[in-house]
PDB file of N, CA, C and O in Angstrom:
ATOM      1  N   UNK A   1     117.866 109.037  82.871  1.00  0.00           N
ATOM      2  CA  UNK A   1     116.730 108.224  83.226  1.00  0.00           C
ATOM      3  C   UNK A   1     115.424 108.954  82.936  1.00  0.00           C
ATOM      4  O   UNK A   1     114.482 108.350  82.423  1.00  0.00           O
ATOM      5  N   UNK A   2     115.354 110.261  83.262  1.00  0.00           N
ATOM      6  CA  UNK A   2     114.101 110.988  83.074  1.00  0.00           C
ATOM      7  C   UNK A   2     113.726 111.110  81.602  1.00  0.00           C
ATOM      8  O   UNK A   2     112.540 111.116  81.270  1.00  0.00           O
ATOM      9  N   UNK A   3     114.709 111.208  80.718  1.00  0.00           N
ATOM     10  CA  UNK A   3     114.385 111.281  79.289  1.00  0.00           C
ATOM     11  C   UNK A   3     113.674 110.017  78.821  1.00  0.00           C
ATOM     12  O   UNK A   3     112.693 110.091  78.081  1.00  0.00           O
ATOM     13  N   UNK A   4     114.168 108.856  79.254  1.00  0.00           N
ATOM     14  CA  UNK A   4     113.521 107.618  78.830  1.00  0.00           C
ATOM     15  C   UNK A   4     112.137 107.482  79.470  1.00  0.00           C
ATOM     16  O   UNK A   4     111.208 106.990  78.829  1.00  0.00           O
ATOM     17  N   UNK A   5     111.989 107.915  80.733  1.00  0.00           N
ATOM     18  CA  UNK A   5     110.660 107.865  81.369  1.00  0.00           C
ATOM     19  C   UNK A   5     109.684 108.811  80.680  1.00  0.00           C
ATOM     20  O   UNK A   5     108.508 108.481  80.526  1.00  0.00           O
ATOM     21  N   UNK A   6     110.155 109.972  80.268  1.00  0.00           N
ATOM     22  CA  UNK A   6     109.296 110.903  79.529  1.00  0.00           C
ATOM     23  C   UNK A   6     108.817 110.264  78.229  1.00  0.00           C
ATOM     24  O   UNK A   6     107.639 110.372  77.887  1.00  0.00           O
ATOM     25  N   UNK A   7     109.707 109.605  77.508  1.00  0.00           N
ATOM     26  CA  UNK A   7     109.342 108.960  76.251  1.00  0.00           C
ATOM     27  C   UNK A   7     108.332 107.838  76.499  1.00  0.00           C
ATOM     28  O   UNK A   7     107.323 107.746  75.801  1.00  0.00           O
ATOM     29  N   UNK A   8     108.601 106.989  77.488  1.00  0.00           N
ATOM     30  CA  UNK A   8     107.698 105.877  77.801  1.00  0.00           C
ATOM     31  C   UNK A   8     106.312 106.398  78.172  1.00  0.00           C
ATOM     32  O   UNK A   8     105.301 105.849  77.734  1.00  0.00           O
ATOM     33  N   UNK A   9     106.267 107.450  78.973  1.00  0.00           N
ATOM     34  CA  UNK A   9     104.995 108.034  79.395  1.00  0.00           C
ATOM     35  C   UNK A   9     104.221 108.584  78.199  1.00  0.00           C
ATOM     36  O   UNK A   9     103.022 108.339  78.061  1.00  0.00           O
ATOM     37  N   UNK A  10     104.907 109.321  77.344  1.00  0.00           N
ATOM     38  CA  UNK A  10     104.241 109.867  76.153  1.00  0.00           C
ATOM     39  C   UNK A  10     103.653 108.747  75.288  1.00  0.00           C
ATOM     40  O   UNK A  10     102.509 108.832  74.840  1.00  0.00           O
ATOM     41  N   UNK A  11     104.448 107.704  75.063  1.00  0.00           N
ATOM     42  CA  UNK A  11     103.989 106.591  74.221  1.00  0.00           C
ATOM     43  C   UNK A  11     102.820 105.855  74.862  1.00  0.00           C
ATOM     44  O   UNK A  11     101.871 105.480  74.172  1.00  0.00           O
ATOM     45  N   UNK A  12     102.878 105.646  76.171  1.00  0.00           N
ATOM     46  CA  UNK A  12     101.796 104.938  76.865  1.00  0.00           C
ATOM     47  C   UNK A  12     100.502 105.741  76.801  1.00  0.00           C
ATOM     48  O   UNK A  12      99.433 105.188  76.545  1.00  0.00           O
ATOM     49  N   UNK A  13     100.602 107.039  77.033  1.00  0.00           N
ATOM     50  CA  UNK A  13      99.396 107.878  76.996  1.00  0.00           C
ATOM     51  C   UNK A  13      98.852 107.989  75.577  1.00  0.00           C
ATOM     52  O   UNK A  13      97.639 108.062  75.377  1.00  0.00           O
ATOM     53  N   UNK A  14      99.739 108.002  74.601  1.00  0.00           N
ATOM     54  CA  UNK A  14      99.301 108.038  73.206  1.00  0.00           C
ATOM     55  C   UNK A  14      98.555 106.745  72.863  1.00  0.00           C
ATOM     56  O   UNK A  14      97.514 106.778  72.206  1.00  0.00           O
ATOM     57  N   UNK A  15      99.087 105.626  73.305  1.00  0.00           N
ATOM     58  CA  UNK A  15      98.463 104.331  73.050  1.00  0.00           C
ATOM     59  C   UNK A  15      97.124 104.204  73.769  1.00  0.00           C
ATOM     60  O   UNK A  15      96.183 103.619  73.233  1.00  0.00           O
ATOM     61  N   UNK A  16      97.035 104.752  74.985  1.00  0.00           N
ATOM     62  CA  UNK A  16      95.801 104.667  75.767  1.00  0.00           C
ATOM     63  C   UNK A  16      94.681 105.496  75.142  1.00  0.00           C
ATOM     64  O   UNK A  16      93.503 105.228  75.376  1.00  0.00           O
ATOM     65  N   UNK A  17      95.042 106.485  74.359  1.00  0.00           N
ATOM     66  CA  UNK A  17      94.034 107.328  73.709  1.00  0.00           C
ATOM     67  C   UNK A  17      93.185 108.080  74.722  1.00  0.00           C
ATOM     68  O   UNK A  17      93.716 108.771  75.591  1.00  0.00           O
ATOM     69  N   UNK A  18      91.858 107.947  74.610  1.00  0.00           N
ATOM     70  CA  UNK A  18      90.948 108.670  75.498  1.00  0.00           C
ATOM     71  C   UNK A  18      90.794 108.032  76.873  1.00  0.00           C
ATOM     72  O   UNK A  18      90.171 108.614  77.761  1.00  0.00           O
ATOM     73  N   UNK A  19      91.359 106.836  77.055  1.00  0.00           N
ATOM     74  CA  UNK A  19      91.238 106.153  78.335  1.00  0.00           C
ATOM     75  C   UNK A  19      92.111 106.855  79.376  1.00  0.00           C
ATOM     76  O   UNK A  19      93.156 107.417  79.050  1.00  0.00           O
ATOM     77  N   UNK A  20      91.669 106.813  80.622  1.00  0.00           N
ATOM     78  CA  UNK A  20      92.485 107.356  81.703  1.00  0.00           C
ATOM     79  C   UNK A  20      93.743 106.514  81.843  1.00  0.00           C
ATOM     80  O   UNK A  20      93.703 105.293  81.687  1.00  0.00           O
ATOM     81  N   UNK A  21      94.841 107.159  82.133  1.00  0.00           N
ATOM     82  CA  UNK A  21      96.107 106.448  82.268  1.00  0.00           C
ATOM     83  C   UNK A  21      96.895 107.093  83.400  1.00  0.00           C
ATOM     84  O   UNK A  21      97.061 108.312  83.433  1.00  0.00           O
ATOM     85  N   UNK A  22      97.375 106.278  84.318  1.00  0.00           N
ATOM     86  CA  UNK A  22      98.105 106.746  85.500  1.00  0.00           C
ATOM     87  C   UNK A  22      99.421 105.977  85.564  1.00  0.00           C
ATOM     88  O   UNK A  22      99.422 104.767  85.791  1.00  0.00           O
ATOM     89  N   UNK A  23     100.537 106.668  85.368  1.00  0.00           N
ATOM     90  CA  UNK A  23     101.861 106.047  85.368  1.00  0.00           C
ATOM     91  C   UNK A  23     102.421 105.989  86.780  1.00  0.00           C
ATOM     92  O   UNK A  23     102.531 107.014  87.454  1.00  0.00           O
ATOM     93  N   UNK A  24     102.773 104.791  87.225  1.00  0.00           N
ATOM     94  CA  UNK A  24     103.329 104.605  88.568  1.00  0.00           C
ATOM     95  C   UNK A  24     104.793 104.207  88.461  1.00  0.00           C
ATOM     96  O   UNK A  24     105.139 103.234  87.790  1.00  0.00           O
ATOM     97  N   UNK A  25     105.648 104.973  89.133  1.00  0.00           N
ATOM     98  CA  UNK A  25     107.078 104.656  89.176  1.00  0.00           C
ATOM     99  C   UNK A  25     107.309 103.603  90.254  1.00  0.00           C
ATOM    100  O   UNK A  25     107.123 103.868  91.441  1.00  0.00           O
ATOM    101  N   UNK A  26     107.707 102.436  89.842  1.00  0.00           N
ATOM    102  CA  UNK A  26     108.044 101.374  90.789  1.00  0.00           C
ATOM    103  C   UNK A  26     109.528 101.520  91.123  1.00  0.00           C
ATOM    104  O   UNK A  26     110.340 100.642  90.835  1.00  0.00           O
ATOM    105  N   UNK A  27     109.848 102.637  91.729  1.00  0.00           N
ATOM    106  CA  UNK A  27     111.242 102.979  92.006  1.00  0.00           C
ATOM    107  C   UNK A  27     111.525 102.850  93.489  1.00  0.00           C
ATOM    108  O   UNK A  27     110.904 103.523  94.310  1.00  0.00           O
ATOM    109  N   UNK A  28     112.474 101.976  93.830  1.00  0.00           N
ATOM    110  CA  UNK A  28     112.887 101.803  95.216  1.00  0.00           C
ATOM    111  C   UNK A  28     114.383 102.057  95.257  1.00  0.00           C
ATOM    112  O   UNK A  28     115.134 101.406  94.530  1.00  0.00           O
ATOM    113  N   UNK A  29     114.837 102.990  96.089  1.00  0.00           N
ATOM    114  CA  UNK A  29     114.062 103.732  97.073  1.00  0.00           C
ATOM    115  C   UNK A  29     113.161 104.762  96.386  1.00  0.00           C
ATOM    116  O   UNK A  29     113.392 105.158  95.243  1.00  0.00           O
ATOM    117  N   UNK A  30     112.128 105.181  97.121  1.00  0.00           N
ATOM    118  CA  UNK A  30     111.172 106.117  96.527  1.00  0.00           C
ATOM    119  C   UNK A  30     111.880 107.399  96.117  1.00  0.00           C
ATOM    120  O   UNK A  30     112.859 107.810  96.740  1.00  0.00           O
ATOM    121  N   UNK A  31     111.381 108.014  95.075  1.00  0.00           N
ATOM    122  CA  UNK A  31     111.989 109.207  94.515  1.00  0.00           C
ATOM    123  C   UNK A  31     110.881 110.204  94.167  1.00  0.00           C
ATOM    124  O   UNK A  31     110.432 110.252  93.022  1.00  0.00           O
ATOM    125  N   UNK A  32     110.435 111.006  95.151  1.00  0.00           N
ATOM    126  CA  UNK A  32     109.311 111.915  94.920  1.00  0.00           C
ATOM    127  C   UNK A  32     109.493 112.864  93.737  1.00  0.00           C
ATOM    128  O   UNK A  32     108.502 113.323  93.168  1.00  0.00           O
ATOM    129  N   UNK A  33     110.730 113.167  93.355  1.00  0.00           N
ATOM    130  CA  UNK A  33     110.923 114.095  92.232  1.00  0.00           C
ATOM    131  C   UNK A  33     110.418 113.503  90.912  1.00  0.00           C
ATOM    132  O   UNK A  33     110.185 114.251  89.963  1.00  0.00           O
ATOM    133  N   UNK A  34     110.246 112.193  90.828  1.00  0.00           N
ATOM    134  CA  UNK A  34     109.714 111.579  89.605  1.00  0.00           C
ATOM    135  C   UNK A  34     108.270 111.973  89.340  1.00  0.00           C
ATOM    136  O   UNK A  34     107.790 111.856  88.213  1.00  0.00           O
ATOM    137  N   UNK A  35     107.574 112.441  90.373  1.00  0.00           N
ATOM    138  CA  UNK A  35     106.159 112.779  90.221  1.00  0.00           C
ATOM    139  C   UNK A  35     105.903 114.279  90.387  1.00  0.00           C
ATOM    140  O   UNK A  35     104.774 114.695  90.645  1.00  0.00           O
ATOM    141  N   UNK A  36     106.952 115.086  90.238  1.00  0.00           N
ATOM    142  CA  UNK A  36     106.794 116.541  90.291  1.00  0.00           C
ATOM    143  C   UNK A  36     105.949 116.994  89.096  1.00  0.00           C
ATOM    144  O   UNK A  36     105.720 116.225  88.163  1.00  0.00           O
ATOM    145  N   UNK A  37     105.501 118.218  89.132  1.00  0.00           N
ATOM    146  CA  UNK A  37     104.556 118.733  88.132  1.00  0.00           C
ATOM    147  C   UNK A  37     105.000 118.507  86.689  1.00  0.00           C
ATOM    148  O   UNK A  37     104.175 118.108  85.867  1.00  0.00           O
ATOM    149  N   UNK A  38     106.251 118.741  86.348  1.00  0.00           N
ATOM    150  CA  UNK A  38     106.676 118.579  84.958  1.00  0.00           C
ATOM    151  C   UNK A  38     107.510 117.319  84.741  1.00  0.00           C
ATOM    152  O   UNK A  38     108.287 117.243  83.789  1.00  0.00           O
ATOM    153  N   UNK A  39     107.354 116.352  85.602  1.00  0.00           N
ATOM    154  CA  UNK A  39     108.071 115.089  85.454  1.00  0.00           C
ATOM    155  C   UNK A  39     107.128 114.021  84.912  1.00  0.00           C
ATOM    156  O   UNK A  39     105.912 114.208  84.904  1.00  0.00           O
ATOM    157  N   UNK A  40     107.689 112.902  84.458  1.00  0.00           N
ATOM    158  CA  UNK A  40     106.899 111.957  83.666  1.00  0.00           C
ATOM    159  C   UNK A  40     105.887 111.091  84.414  1.00  0.00           C
ATOM    160  O   UNK A  40     104.898 110.667  83.816  1.00  0.00           O
ATOM    161  N   UNK A  41     106.097 110.822  85.669  1.00  0.00           N
ATOM    162  CA  UNK A  41     105.248 109.851  86.346  1.00  0.00           C
ATOM    163  C   UNK A  41     104.142 110.542  87.156  1.00  0.00           C
ATOM    164  O   UNK A  41     104.294 111.678  87.603  1.00  0.00           O
ATOM    165  N   UNK A  42     103.029 109.822  87.331  1.00  0.00           N
ATOM    166  CA  UNK A  42     101.897 110.350  88.090  1.00  0.00           C
ATOM    167  C   UNK A  42     101.967 109.940  89.556  1.00  0.00           C
ATOM    168  O   UNK A  42     101.530 110.681  90.436  1.00  0.00           O
ATOM    169  N   UNK A  43     102.516 108.765  89.812  1.00  0.00           N
ATOM    170  CA  UNK A  43     102.612 108.245  91.169  1.00  0.00           C
ATOM    171  C   UNK A  43     103.909 107.486  91.365  1.00  0.00           C
ATOM    172  O   UNK A  43     104.561 107.089  90.399  1.00  0.00           O
ATOM    173  N   UNK A  44     104.280 107.287  92.617  1.00  0.00           N
ATOM    174  CA  UNK A  44     105.509 106.579  92.946  1.00  0.00           C
ATOM    175  C   UNK A  44     105.241 105.693  94.160  1.00  0.00           C
ATOM    176  O   UNK A  44     104.544 106.093  95.092  1.00  0.00           O
ATOM    177  N   UNK A  45     105.809 104.473  94.137  1.00  0.00           N
ATOM    178  CA  UNK A  45     105.666 103.612  95.297  1.00  0.00           C
ATOM    179  C   UNK A  45     106.168 104.327  96.531  1.00  0.00           C
ATOM    180  O   UNK A  45     107.267 104.883  96.531  1.00  0.00           O
ATOM    181  N   UNK A  46     105.371 104.316  97.575  1.00  0.00           N
ATOM    182  CA  UNK A  46     105.685 105.013  98.831  1.00  0.00           C
ATOM    183  C   UNK A  46     106.387 104.025  99.771  1.00  0.00           C
ATOM    184  O   UNK A  46     105.779 103.474 100.689  1.00  0.00           O
ATOM    185  N   UNK A  47     107.656 103.824  99.519  1.00  0.00           N
ATOM    186  CA  UNK A  47     108.443 102.824 100.235  1.00  0.00           C
ATOM    187  C   UNK A  47     108.490 103.089 101.735  1.00  0.00           C
ATOM    188  O   UNK A  47     108.479 102.144 102.524  1.00  0.00           O
ATOM    189  N   UNK A  48     108.542 104.354 102.143  1.00  0.00           N
ATOM    190  CA  UNK A  48     108.605 104.643 103.580  1.00  0.00           C
ATOM    191  C   UNK A  48     107.326 104.195 104.290  1.00  0.00           C
ATOM    192  O   UNK A  48     107.370 103.853 105.471  1.00  0.00           O
ATOM    193  N   UNK A  49     106.191 104.192 103.593  1.00  0.00           N
ATOM    194  CA  UNK A  49     104.957 103.671 104.186  1.00  0.00           C
ATOM    195  C   UNK A  49     105.083 102.167 104.415  1.00  0.00           C
ATOM    196  O   UNK A  49     104.718 101.669 105.480  1.00  0.00           O
ATOM    197  N   UNK A  50     105.600 101.437 103.416  1.00  0.00           N
ATOM    198  CA  UNK A  50     105.777  99.998 103.554  1.00  0.00           C
ATOM    199  C   UNK A  50     106.715  99.674 104.717  1.00  0.00           C
ATOM    200  O   UNK A  50     106.443  98.769 105.506  1.00  0.00           O
ATOM    201  N   UNK A  51     107.807 100.407 104.819  1.00  0.00           N
ATOM    202  CA  UNK A  51     108.761 100.181 105.910  1.00  0.00           C
ATOM    203  C   UNK A  51     108.089 100.419 107.255  1.00  0.00           C
ATOM    204  O   UNK A  51     108.247  99.626 108.183  1.00  0.00           O
ATOM    205  N   UNK A  52     107.332 101.524 107.357  1.00  0.00           N
ATOM    206  CA  UNK A  52     106.623 101.816 108.608  1.00  0.00           C
ATOM    207  C   UNK A  52     105.657 100.682 108.942  1.00  0.00           C
ATOM    208  O   UNK A  52     105.617 100.210 110.078  1.00  0.00           O
ATOM    209  N   UNK A  53     104.887 100.250 107.959  1.00  0.00           N
ATOM    210  CA  UNK A  53     103.885  99.208 108.205  1.00  0.00           C
ATOM    211  C   UNK A  53     104.530  97.924 108.705  1.00  0.00           C
ATOM    212  O   UNK A  53     104.051  97.319 109.663  1.00  0.00           O
ATOM    213  N   UNK A  54     105.601  97.510 108.068  1.00  0.00           N
ATOM    214  CA  UNK A  54     106.278  96.279 108.477  1.00  0.00           C
ATOM    215  C   UNK A  54     106.835  96.413 109.897  1.00  0.00           C
ATOM    216  O   UNK A  54     106.703  95.492 110.703  1.00  0.00           O
ATOM    217  N   UNK A  55     107.449  97.543 110.200  1.00  0.00           N
ATOM    218  CA  UNK A  55     108.084  97.730 111.508  1.00  0.00           C
ATOM    219  C   UNK A  55     107.083  97.984 112.636  1.00  0.00           C
ATOM    220  O   UNK A  55     107.306  97.544 113.763  1.00  0.00           O
ATOM    221  N   UNK A  56     105.993  98.681 112.351  1.00  0.00           N
ATOM    222  CA  UNK A  56     105.094  99.125 113.414  1.00  0.00           C
ATOM    223  C   UNK A  56     103.774  98.380 113.507  1.00  0.00           C
ATOM    224  O   UNK A  56     103.286  98.135 114.611  1.00  0.00           O
ATOM    225  N   UNK A  57     103.197  98.022 112.398  1.00  0.00           N
ATOM    226  CA  UNK A  57     101.881  97.396 112.447  1.00  0.00           C
ATOM    227  C   UNK A  57     101.957  95.893 112.691  1.00  0.00           C
ATOM    228  O   UNK A  57     101.014  95.298 113.212  1.00  0.00           O
ATOM    229  N   UNK A  58     103.067  95.285 112.319  1.00  0.00           N
ATOM    230  CA  UNK A  58     103.192  93.854 112.495  1.00  0.00           C
ATOM    231  C   UNK A  58     104.047  93.451 113.679  1.00  0.00           C
ATOM    232  O   UNK A  58     104.264  92.261 113.908  1.00  0.00           O
ATOM    233  N   UNK A  59     104.532  94.418 114.431  1.00  0.00           N
ATOM    234  CA  UNK A  59     105.436  94.100 115.530  1.00  0.00           C
ATOM    235  C   UNK A  59     104.946  94.631 116.861  1.00  0.00           C
ATOM    236  O   UNK A  59     103.755  94.873 117.054  1.00  0.00           O
ATOM    237  N   UNK A  60     105.866  94.803 117.755  1.00  0.00           N
ATOM    238  CA  UNK A  60     105.536  95.250 119.109  1.00  0.00           C
ATOM    239  C   UNK A  60     105.732  96.742 119.311  1.00  0.00           C
ATOM    240  O   UNK A  60     105.500  97.246 120.409  1.00  0.00           O
ATOM    241  N   UNK A  61     106.156  97.461 118.274  1.00  0.00           N
ATOM    242  CA  UNK A  61     106.370  98.896 118.404  1.00  0.00           C
ATOM    243  C   UNK A  61     105.324  99.649 117.607  1.00  0.00           C
ATOM    244  O   UNK A  61     104.766  99.125 116.644  1.00  0.00           O
ATOM    245  N   UNK A  62     105.065 100.866 118.009  1.00  0.00           N
ATOM    246  CA  UNK A  62     104.143 101.719 117.271  1.00  0.00           C
ATOM    247  C   UNK A  62     104.479 103.168 117.574  1.00  0.00           C
ATOM    248  O   UNK A  62     104.483 103.580 118.734  1.00  0.00           O
ATOM    249  N   UNK A  63     104.758 103.936 116.541  1.00  0.00           N
ATOM    250  CA  UNK A  63     105.143 105.341 116.677  1.00  0.00           C
ATOM    251  C   UNK A  63     104.087 106.203 115.980  1.00  0.00           C
ATOM    252  O   UNK A  63     104.070 106.297 114.753  1.00  0.00           O
ATOM    253  N   UNK A  64     103.216 106.826 116.758  1.00  0.00           N
ATOM    254  CA  UNK A  64     102.110 107.612 116.203  1.00  0.00           C
ATOM    255  C   UNK A  64     102.605 108.802 115.385  1.00  0.00           C
ATOM    256  O   UNK A  64     101.983 109.161 114.385  1.00  0.00           O
ATOM    257  N   UNK A  65     103.711 109.419 115.792  1.00  0.00           N
ATOM    258  CA  UNK A  65     104.251 110.554 115.036  1.00  0.00           C
ATOM    259  C   UNK A  65     104.764 110.107 113.671  1.00  0.00           C
ATOM    260  O   UNK A  65     104.578 110.807 112.676  1.00  0.00           O
ATOM    261  N   UNK A  66     105.400 108.962 113.624  1.00  0.00           N
ATOM    262  CA  UNK A  66     105.880 108.414 112.354  1.00  0.00           C
ATOM    263  C   UNK A  66     104.688 108.038 111.463  1.00  0.00           C
ATOM    264  O   UNK A  66     104.739 108.226 110.248  1.00  0.00           O
ATOM    265  N   UNK A  67     103.626 107.511 112.061  1.00  0.00           N
ATOM    266  CA  UNK A  67     102.416 107.197 111.300  1.00  0.00           C
ATOM    267  C   UNK A  67     101.853 108.462 110.652  1.00  0.00           C
ATOM    268  O   UNK A  67     101.487 108.443 109.477  1.00  0.00           O
ATOM    269  N   UNK A  68     101.781 109.543 111.397  1.00  0.00           N
ATOM    270  CA  UNK A  68     101.281 110.817 110.847  1.00  0.00           C
ATOM    271  C   UNK A  68     102.141 111.263 109.670  1.00  0.00           C
ATOM    272  O   UNK A  68     101.624 111.775 108.677  1.00  0.00           O
ATOM    273  N   UNK A  69     103.454 111.070 109.782  1.00  0.00           N
ATOM    274  CA  UNK A  69     104.365 111.484 108.722  1.00  0.00           C
ATOM    275  C   UNK A  69     104.174 110.652 107.460  1.00  0.00           C
ATOM    276  O   UNK A  69     104.103 111.206 106.364  1.00  0.00           O
ATOM    277  N   UNK A  70     104.090 109.337 107.597  1.00  0.00           N
ATOM    278  CA  UNK A  70     103.969 108.502 106.396  1.00  0.00           C
ATOM    279  C   UNK A  70     102.587 108.602 105.760  1.00  0.00           C
ATOM    280  O   UNK A  70     102.437 108.317 104.572  1.00  0.00           O
ATOM    281  N   UNK A  71     101.581 108.999 106.525  1.00  0.00           N
ATOM    282  CA  UNK A  71     100.252 109.175 105.947  1.00  0.00           C
ATOM    283  C   UNK A  71     100.085 110.532 105.271  1.00  0.00           C
ATOM    284  O   UNK A  71      99.074 110.777 104.613  1.00  0.00           O
ATOM    285  N   UNK A  72     101.067 111.412 105.430  1.00  0.00           N
ATOM    286  CA  UNK A  72     101.055 112.720 104.770  1.00  0.00           C
ATOM    287  C   UNK A  72     102.300 112.835 103.895  1.00  0.00           C
ATOM    288  O   UNK A  72     103.306 113.401 104.322  1.00  0.00           O
ATOM    289  N   UNK A  73     102.241 112.304 102.674  1.00  0.00           N
ATOM    290  CA  UNK A  73     103.410 112.265 101.806  1.00  0.00           C
ATOM    291  C   UNK A  73     104.020 113.635 101.486  1.00  0.00           C
ATOM    292  O   UNK A  73     105.196 113.711 101.131  1.00  0.00           O
ATOM    293  N   UNK A  74     103.251 114.703 101.602  1.00  0.00           N
ATOM    294  CA  UNK A  74     103.807 116.036 101.338  1.00  0.00           C
ATOM    295  C   UNK A  74     104.972 116.339 102.283  1.00  0.00           C
ATOM    296  O   UNK A  74     105.872 117.103 101.933  1.00  0.00           O
ATOM    297  N   UNK A  75     104.957 115.746 103.473  1.00  0.00           N
ATOM    298  CA  UNK A  75     106.049 115.943 104.419  1.00  0.00           C
ATOM    299  C   UNK A  75     107.333 115.263 103.946  1.00  0.00           C
ATOM    300  O   UNK A  75     108.411 115.527 104.478  1.00  0.00           O
ATOM    301  N   UNK A  76     107.217 114.396 102.958  1.00  0.00           N
ATOM    302  CA  UNK A  76     108.369 113.664 102.445  1.00  0.00           C
ATOM    303  C   UNK A  76     108.759 114.098 101.036  1.00  0.00           C
ATOM    304  O   UNK A  76     109.541 113.418 100.371  1.00  0.00           O
ATOM    305  N   UNK A  77     108.226 115.212 100.583  1.00  0.00           N
ATOM    306  CA  UNK A  77     108.637 115.762  99.300  1.00  0.00           C
ATOM    307  C   UNK A  77     107.690 115.541  98.138  1.00  0.00           C
ATOM    308  O   UNK A  77     107.971 115.993  97.028  1.00  0.00           O
ATOM    309  N   UNK A  78     106.572 114.858  98.360  1.00  0.00           N
ATOM    310  CA  UNK A  78     105.586 114.688  97.289  1.00  0.00           C
ATOM    311  C   UNK A  78     104.758 115.958  97.173  1.00  0.00           C
ATOM    312  O   UNK A  78     104.440 116.588  98.182  1.00  0.00           O
ATOM    313  N   UNK A  79     104.407 116.338  95.950  1.00  0.00           N
ATOM    314  CA  UNK A  79     103.607 117.551  95.761  1.00  0.00           C
ATOM    315  C   UNK A  79     102.153 117.339  96.152  1.00  0.00           C
ATOM    316  O   UNK A  79     101.504 118.253  96.662  1.00  0.00           O
ATOM    317  N   UNK A  80     101.641 116.141  95.916  1.00  0.00           N
ATOM    318  CA  UNK A  80     100.248 115.825  96.223  1.00  0.00           C
ATOM    319  C   UNK A  80     100.166 114.462  96.894  1.00  0.00           C
ATOM    320  O   UNK A  80     101.020 113.603  96.672  1.00  0.00           O
ATOM    321  N   UNK A  81      99.159 114.266  97.700  1.00  0.00           N
ATOM    322  CA  UNK A  81      98.997 112.965  98.340  1.00  0.00           C
ATOM    323  C   UNK A  81      98.672 111.878  97.323  1.00  0.00           C
ATOM    324  O   UNK A  81      98.937 110.702  97.572  1.00  0.00           O
ATOM    325  N   UNK A  82      98.101 112.255  96.182  1.00  0.00           N
ATOM    326  CA  UNK A  82      97.769 111.268  95.154  1.00  0.00           C
ATOM    327  C   UNK A  82      99.002 110.768  94.405  1.00  0.00           C
ATOM    328  O   UNK A  82      98.902 109.835  93.608  1.00  0.00           O
ATOM    329  N   UNK A  83     100.156 111.372  94.648  1.00  0.00           N
ATOM    330  CA  UNK A  83     101.396 110.925  94.003  1.00  0.00           C
ATOM    331  C   UNK A  83     102.042 109.744  94.718  1.00  0.00           C
ATOM    332  O   UNK A  83     102.907 109.081  94.145  1.00  0.00           O
ATOM    333  N   UNK A  84     101.643 109.468  95.947  1.00  0.00           N
ATOM    334  CA  UNK A  84     102.251 108.390  96.735  1.00  0.00           C
ATOM    335  C   UNK A  84     101.353 107.160  96.705  1.00  0.00           C
ATOM    336  O   UNK A  84     100.175 107.237  97.054  1.00  0.00           O
ATOM    337  N   UNK A  85     101.907 106.036  96.292  1.00  0.00           N
ATOM    338  CA  UNK A  85     101.165 104.792  96.213  1.00  0.00           C
ATOM    339  C   UNK A  85     101.548 103.947  97.430  1.00  0.00           C
ATOM    340  O   UNK A  85     102.656 103.415  97.504  1.00  0.00           O
ATOM    341  N   UNK A  86     100.621 103.831  98.380  1.00  0.00           N
ATOM    342  CA  UNK A  86     100.861 103.009  99.576  1.00  0.00           C
ATOM    343  C   UNK A  86     100.757 101.535  99.195  1.00  0.00           C
ATOM    344  O   UNK A  86      99.817 101.123  98.515  1.00  0.00           O
ATOM    345  N   UNK A  87     101.713 100.764  99.630  1.00  0.00           N
ATOM    346  CA  UNK A  87     101.673  99.322  99.367  1.00  0.00           C
ATOM    347  C   UNK A  87     102.347  98.591 100.522  1.00  0.00           C
ATOM    348  O   UNK A  87     103.133  99.176 101.268  1.00  0.00           O
ATOM    349  N   UNK A  88     102.039  97.340 100.656  1.00  0.00           N
ATOM    350  CA  UNK A  88     102.624  96.526 101.727  1.00  0.00           C
ATOM    351  C   UNK A  88     103.556  95.450 101.197  1.00  0.00           C
ATOM    352  O   UNK A  88     104.474  95.024 101.898  1.00  0.00           O
ATOM    353  N   UNK A  89     103.333  95.010  99.974  1.00  0.00           N
ATOM    354  CA  UNK A  89     104.169  93.959  99.392  1.00  0.00           C
ATOM    355  C   UNK A  89     104.254  94.160  97.883  1.00  0.00           C
ATOM    356  O   UNK A  89     103.378  94.766  97.267  1.00  0.00           O
ATOM    357  N   UNK A  90     105.315  93.643  97.316  1.00  0.00           N
ATOM    358  CA  UNK A  90     105.473  93.693  95.870  1.00  0.00           C
ATOM    359  C   UNK A  90     106.258  92.459  95.424  1.00  0.00           C
ATOM    360  O   UNK A  90     106.850  91.753  96.240  1.00  0.00           O
ATOM    361  N   UNK A  91     106.251  92.221  94.136  1.00  0.00           N
ATOM    362  CA  UNK A  91     107.012  91.101  93.614  1.00  0.00           C
ATOM    363  C   UNK A  91     108.504  91.385  93.613  1.00  0.00           C
ATOM    364  O   UNK A  91     109.305  90.481  93.374  1.00  0.00           O
ATOM    365  N   UNK A  92     108.892  92.636  93.878  1.00  0.00           N
ATOM    366  CA  UNK A  92     110.295  93.019  93.928  1.00  0.00           C
ATOM    367  C   UNK A  92     110.920  92.780  95.297  1.00  0.00           C
ATOM    368  O   UNK A  92     112.138  92.885  95.440  1.00  0.00           O
ATOM    369  N   UNK A  93     110.127  92.467  96.286  1.00  0.00           N
ATOM    370  CA  UNK A  93     110.638  92.273  97.657  1.00  0.00           C
ATOM    371  C   UNK A  93     110.546  90.825  98.054  1.00  0.00           C
ATOM    372  O   UNK A  93     110.927  90.465  99.169  1.00  0.00           O
TER     373      UNK A  93
END
């Protein structure tokens, strides 16, 4: 899988030329290793944030410790906070 993502990323960045380009892995379940320093993607959907939001922000429960964890993606294996893409809904759900 990573070989094909590397190829797609190279081609997309080549096509974008001088324009900024940010590759987002729409991978569920989230896979922080896709956005490691020498891996092809720049960001990854932060599925655990979406799960937390649905369970805690829209219901009767709220866990402040879990909120702190999902707002700090480094605790979940991401190298940088900019690698985690927080979202609440997608066309895949």
